[in-house]
C-alpha atoms as one frame of an Amber mdcrd trajectory, in Angstrom:
protein
 107.668  58.212  38.472 108.856  58.429  35.065 111.911  60.760  35.979 112.801
  58.396  39.011 112.618  55.116  36.785 114.947  56.789  34.310 117.389  57.746
  36.767 117.441  53.980  38.156 117.654  53.179  34.501 120.623  55.062  34.173
 122.040  53.426  37.537 121.499  49.861  36.253 123.321  51.004  32.393 126.151
  51.729  34.347 126.180  48.832  36.716 125.763  46.548  33.832 128.892  48.641
  31.838 131.187  47.589  35.046 129.959  43.640  34.869 131.584  41.909  31.930
 128.627  39.987  30.091 130.427  38.353  26.764 127.882  36.093  24.650 127.262
  33.023  26.923 129.188  34.560  30.176 126.133  36.912  31.011 125.466  35.294
  34.776 126.270  38.299  36.827 124.362  40.975  34.734 121.013  38.392  34.384
 121.227  38.868  38.420 121.669  42.624  37.812 118.584  42.352  36.269 116.595
  40.108  38.412 117.249  42.899  41.013 115.797  45.613  38.970 112.832  43.359
  39.045 112.674  42.688  42.985 112.888  45.948  43.487 109.572  46.767  42.188
 108.422  43.360  43.348 108.125  42.438  39.681 107.990  38.170  39.623 109.934
  37.469  36.875 111.653  34.219  35.386 114.569  33.120  33.946 116.419  30.228
  31.776 119.935  29.903  31.537 120.808  33.923  30.953 117.693  35.359  29.972
 115.319  36.931  32.220 111.719  37.655  31.609 108.491  39.008  33.346 104.712
  39.742  32.162 102.720  42.799  33.297 100.603  42.318  36.484  96.740  42.124
  35.097  98.017  39.859  32.206  94.251  38.360  30.806  95.107  35.509  28.307
  92.341  36.993  26.365  94.765  39.995  24.994  96.843  39.821  22.429 100.820
  40.495  23.926 103.520  43.045  22.775 107.168  41.495  23.586 109.960  43.985
  24.512 112.987  42.683  24.003 116.725  43.949  24.144 119.879  42.194  25.232
 122.269  42.119  28.197 125.294  40.637  26.231 128.670  42.075  24.191 131.140
  41.619  21.998 134.755  41.683  23.414 136.226  45.301  23.310 138.507  45.754
  20.523 142.328  46.624  20.843 141.756  50.201  19.980 140.257  51.327  23.075
 142.004  54.089  25.274 139.459  54.016  28.323 138.486  51.089  30.322 135.507
  49.356  28.225 134.367  48.275  31.608 134.433  51.658  33.700 131.172  53.491
  33.420 131.594  57.355  33.498 129.839  60.241  32.202 131.717  63.201  30.177
 130.162  66.007  28.458 127.029  64.169  28.567 128.332  61.157  27.614 128.295
  57.600  29.402 130.799  55.927  28.040 131.464  51.350  28.805 131.420  49.071
  26.607 127.605  47.684  25.780 126.597  51.392  26.702 125.068  52.059  23.065
 124.899  48.384  21.641 122.409  47.725  23.891 122.917  48.336  27.347 120.825
  52.057  26.652 117.737  50.332  24.909 117.691  47.478  27.653 117.208  49.661
  30.438 114.751  52.171  28.815 112.858  49.356  27.877 112.989  47.936  31.423
 112.026  51.385  32.341 108.934  51.632  29.937 107.781  48.204  31.429 107.715
  48.949  35.089 105.777  52.123  33.991 103.291  50.014  32.282 103.185  46.996
  34.880 100.628  47.571  37.175  98.150  49.441  34.614  94.729  48.303  34.405
  92.548  47.631  31.391  95.491  48.313  28.542  94.145  47.131  25.133  98.037
  44.615  25.301  99.401  42.543  27.433 103.131  43.361  28.335 106.103  41.094
  28.249 109.900  41.951  28.404 112.661  39.440  27.659 116.404  40.601  27.967
 117.887  38.261  26.296 121.443  36.325  26.351 123.858  35.465  23.065 122.423
  37.890  20.804 126.115  38.666  19.469 126.768  35.152  18.566 123.584  34.129
  17.506 123.913  31.406  20.579 121.340  28.363  20.652 120.750  29.526  24.546
 119.223  33.634  23.426 115.648  34.797  22.674 115.509  31.713  20.347 115.137
  29.341  23.227 112.621  31.148  25.190 110.001  32.273  22.560 108.367  28.579
  23.527 107.788  29.699  26.866 106.166  33.246  25.822 101.970  33.979  25.885
 100.203  35.067  22.980 102.896  37.163  21.383 101.023  39.492  18.451 104.471
  41.793  17.800 107.522  42.799  19.164 109.531  46.257  19.905 113.107  45.241
  19.639 115.849  47.321  21.486 118.794  48.130  19.091 120.342  51.670  18.866
 117.946  53.246  15.772 118.089  56.578  17.097 114.590  56.508  18.045 113.651
  56.347  14.219 111.168  53.540  13.716 113.300  50.304  11.834 110.218  48.877
   9.573 112.686  46.183   8.075 115.645  44.288   8.928 117.806  42.181   6.514
 118.234  38.492   7.256 121.694  36.807   7.364 123.129  33.605   5.293 126.433
  32.502   5.683 127.687  29.688   2.993 130.556  27.593   2.876 131.405  27.209
  -0.766 134.015  24.344  -2.111 134.658  24.427  -5.819 136.817  21.430  -6.867
 139.619  20.564  -8.905 142.312  18.298  -9.586 145.591  17.872  -7.761 148.821
  17.995  -9.773 152.078  19.108 -10.270 152.784  22.812 -10.409 155.463  21.638
 -13.659 152.432  19.292 -15.654 149.253  21.003 -17.471 146.059  20.908 -15.467
 143.144  22.289 -16.856 141.283  21.685 -13.640 143.017  24.097 -11.309 140.426
  25.012  -8.346 141.513  28.345  -7.963 140.663  28.817 -11.187 137.564  27.144
 -11.580 137.121  29.093  -8.679 137.051  32.276 -10.452 134.012  31.848 -12.479
 132.145  31.616  -8.803 133.557  34.269  -7.391 132.111  36.199 -10.594 128.865
  35.132 -10.119 128.397  36.202  -6.178 129.637  39.233  -7.620 127.227  39.826
 -10.475 124.398  38.267  -9.959 121.107  40.270  -8.734 117.947  38.731  -7.462
 115.142  40.073  -9.017 113.132  40.927  -5.821 114.093  44.260  -4.493 112.612
  45.745  -1.328 111.380  49.064  -0.516 113.004  49.835   2.547 115.653  47.076
   2.523 116.701  47.426  -1.021 118.235  44.645  -2.960 119.664  41.001  -1.595
 123.729  41.532  -1.437 126.189  38.957  -1.506 130.157  39.448  -0.675 132.510
  36.767  -1.070 134.605  37.498   2.181 137.295  34.783   2.663 138.674  32.274
   0.300 141.695  29.340   1.100 143.611  27.325  -1.033 146.488  25.164  -1.263
 149.062  24.365   0.799 152.317  24.420  -1.157 153.691  26.433  -4.310 154.208
  23.721  -6.648 150.661  21.770  -5.773 147.659  22.540  -7.503 144.798  22.431
  -5.178 141.900  19.868  -5.631 139.471  22.334  -3.978 139.189  26.363  -2.906
 136.979  26.963  -0.420 134.946  29.904  -0.385 132.664  31.797   2.390 130.186
  34.285   1.165 127.759  36.606   3.047 124.523  37.531   1.823 122.368  39.680
   3.616 118.447  39.192   2.634 115.456  41.415   2.300 112.014  40.695   2.917
 111.790  39.587  -0.321 112.928  36.096   0.666 113.231  33.661   3.171 116.781
  32.332   3.394 115.850  29.050   2.261 115.219  30.516  -1.223 118.413  32.485
  -1.680 119.901  28.925  -0.282 118.200  27.544  -3.835 118.915  29.889  -6.097
 122.688  29.659  -5.083 122.872  25.853  -5.715 120.793  25.690  -8.625 123.277
  28.311 -10.711 126.195  26.411  -9.068 127.875  23.972 -11.942 128.399  19.959
 -10.395 132.140  20.755  -9.105 130.576  23.334  -6.451 129.013  22.168  -2.862
 127.539  24.720  -1.018 126.553  24.846   2.514 124.856  27.166   4.882 126.067
  27.485   8.320 122.590  27.971   9.137 119.212  29.113   8.079 117.099  30.869
  10.741 118.829  33.985  10.463 115.578  35.598   8.207 114.974  39.098   7.827
 112.564  40.959   9.368 109.244  43.300   9.202 106.635  45.224  10.306 103.624
  46.629   7.973 103.899  50.371   8.094  99.780  50.267   8.609 100.592  48.878
  11.873  99.239  50.376  14.934 102.721  50.306  16.810 104.269  52.017  13.720
 101.341  54.531  13.114 101.725  55.690  16.537 105.425  56.560  16.190 104.957
  58.130  12.799 102.803  60.651  14.497 104.989  61.361  17.142 107.476  62.769
  14.190 109.417  59.172  13.802 110.532  58.835  10.344 110.945  55.027   9.090
 113.929  53.125   7.633 115.009  49.769   6.481 118.189  48.272   8.711 121.127
  46.683   7.407 122.070  45.303  10.339 120.997  41.873  11.783 119.620  41.354
  15.926 117.344  39.024  17.976 114.523  40.091  15.141 116.219  37.367  13.122
 114.656  34.701  15.427 110.974  36.045  15.470 108.144  34.950  13.707 106.226
  37.787  14.681 105.573  41.214  13.102 108.684  43.453  14.917 110.362  46.687
  15.061 113.496  47.328  15.891 113.618  50.356  17.912 115.896  52.178  20.568
 117.680  55.031  21.612 121.859  55.464  20.848 122.897  55.217  17.351 123.876
  51.695  15.514 127.168  53.264  13.991 128.787  53.418  17.310 128.306  49.464
  18.318 131.308  47.526  18.440 133.239  51.024  18.108 136.320  51.495  20.835
 135.123  54.282  23.641 131.609  52.955  23.107 129.371  55.762  24.893 125.431
  56.782  24.691 124.215  60.384  25.713 122.140  60.115  28.924 119.912  62.422
  26.856 119.442  59.855  24.399 118.491  57.395  27.273 115.925  60.101  28.685
 114.299  60.143  25.744 114.130  56.897  24.361 111.907  55.983  27.824 110.065
  58.942  27.096 109.530  58.220  23.524 108.587  54.259  24.338 106.079  55.466
  26.194 104.470  57.447  24.662 104.162  55.721  21.567 102.875  52.635  23.453
 100.544  55.254  25.219  99.254  55.503  21.314  97.977  51.830  20.797  97.036
  50.770  24.660
């Protein structure tokens, strides 16, 4: 049964690769996921391009494990030499856009869910969500369907981790920072140049260190990534705009970071967050699912990359086949054996708790 599920999962991944599914354009891959559930006579629900299903013997008195991965992709970068929408195997590697991020994880979780689907007397229920708009953190992704899910106690989010246990993930806070000044002709004295005023602000973002350091995720990291000011050579600008990328550890909520930044800024600086919902996430080391993975020789680490974990309020573990360093790269691929190992390990880890 597991071998058959594995082969079917690899076939599905090939079809997903060959079906474009950029964020908010996942209609056709959602249909492929529906076909998987129909093939195994599993009732499912769909809202927008999110598709989800519960195990056959769902019991409202039991807690639920959420299995989640996404079926949208980024657009292929200009360095591809392969056709990004051609799924082919060469030297044990399955190539194609979304193969590694996160198609391999998604089909492995679908196979795992199907394996457990009709089993009775489990300690946990299962719900699997194949979500949309993960790559764009869009409003119609996983966050939009959480209200429909029942009794979720913890989640496994399928992202490429080489099947190691990412027990924490940094959150993301993007700030638009406007540094004010006084406009004037460049030929005349002006001690209120917005660009010069921005130098101290940039220096603060570079030098400031938050007190709380995470064992799994290290320090909060702030980076000024964009700057814009001025329209012509002979005019001192009245405003210099910065964009700041902040990777937040699990010691802080995004609103706390925002408050610290605002308190540190002088009166001539305005700070606006683009959003506050992309929070850091974590799961305790002593959680049963983490302990089950450790018992199988898996290791733990903190992930610097963002995923759908950021919209969850329950403990969550990032875990999946593939390698994060291949994500969004040209000629993206996943090893066929990584998918086989991923399904086997997902099942073994969950057997350790159910």
